[in-house]
N, C-alpha and C positions, 0 to 999 in steps of 0.2 A: 712614495709612488713607485709602482713597479711598471716598467715599460721595456720589454725585451727588444733589443736591436739585433735580430738574428734573421736575416734573409739569405737563404741559400739558393742554389740553382737546382731545381727539381725537374728532372726530365725523364722520359721513358714512356713505355706503352702500358696501358691498363691491362692487366691479366685477370680475367674473371675467376680463375682457379686458385688464386693466391689471396689470402686474407692477412693483412699486415696489422700488427698491434704495436702501439707505442705506449710505454708506461712512463708517466712523469711523476716524480716524487718531489714535494717541496718540504724543506725543513725550516722552521722559524724559531728563533730564540730571541727573547727580549726580557727586559727588566719589569715590564708591566705585568699586571696579574689578569687582565681580561683582553679579549679581542684577538688573541693570538691565533685561535682557530680560523677566524675569518681571514687573517693575513695569509695563512698557509693555503687556504682554499682559493684565495684570489691569485696567489702565485701560480698554482697548478692551472687554474682556469686561463690565465693570460698565456702561460706556456702552451697549453693546448690550442688556444686560438692562433698562436704563432705557427705551430705545426700545421694546423688546418690551412692557414693562409699559404704555406709553402707547398702543400700537397694537393690543393684543390685543382690545380692545372692537370694533374695526372688522373684524379678520381673525383668526380663531382658528388659522389655518394659518401664521401668521408663523413664520419660521425665522431662526436665527442660524447663519451659515456662514462658513467661510474666515477664521478668526482666525489671523493668521500674522505673523511677523517680517519686516519689509521691509528694514531696514537696521540695521547695528551698526558704528559707526566708532570706538568706544572699547573699552577693556578689554584683557585679556591676549592674546587671540587675534588673528588676522588680521581686517582689516575685512571686513564681509559686506554685500552688496547683492543683494537678491533680483532674479532676472531677470524681466522683464515677460513676461506671457503673451500 
C-alpha cells in the first residue's frame, strides 16, 4: 500500500500570469512478472493527489494531467519506451 505522508505549508498569492508545472516520476522494481505498470501508475497518481492537496489553497483550478507509462524493460512482453514529444 502506498500512502504518502507529505503535508507542507503552501502559502502565497495566485498569479494568473504564471503557469506552474510539477513533474512526478515513479520507478518500480519487483520480482513479479505482471502488474508492475499499475504499481508505477498508482505511485504517480497518489503523489499527484498529494501535490494537489497541498496546492489547492493557492489555486482552485489546479489540474492533474498526462499520467502515463514512460518505460517498461521487464516482464513478459517486449520492452517499451515512450517516444518523446
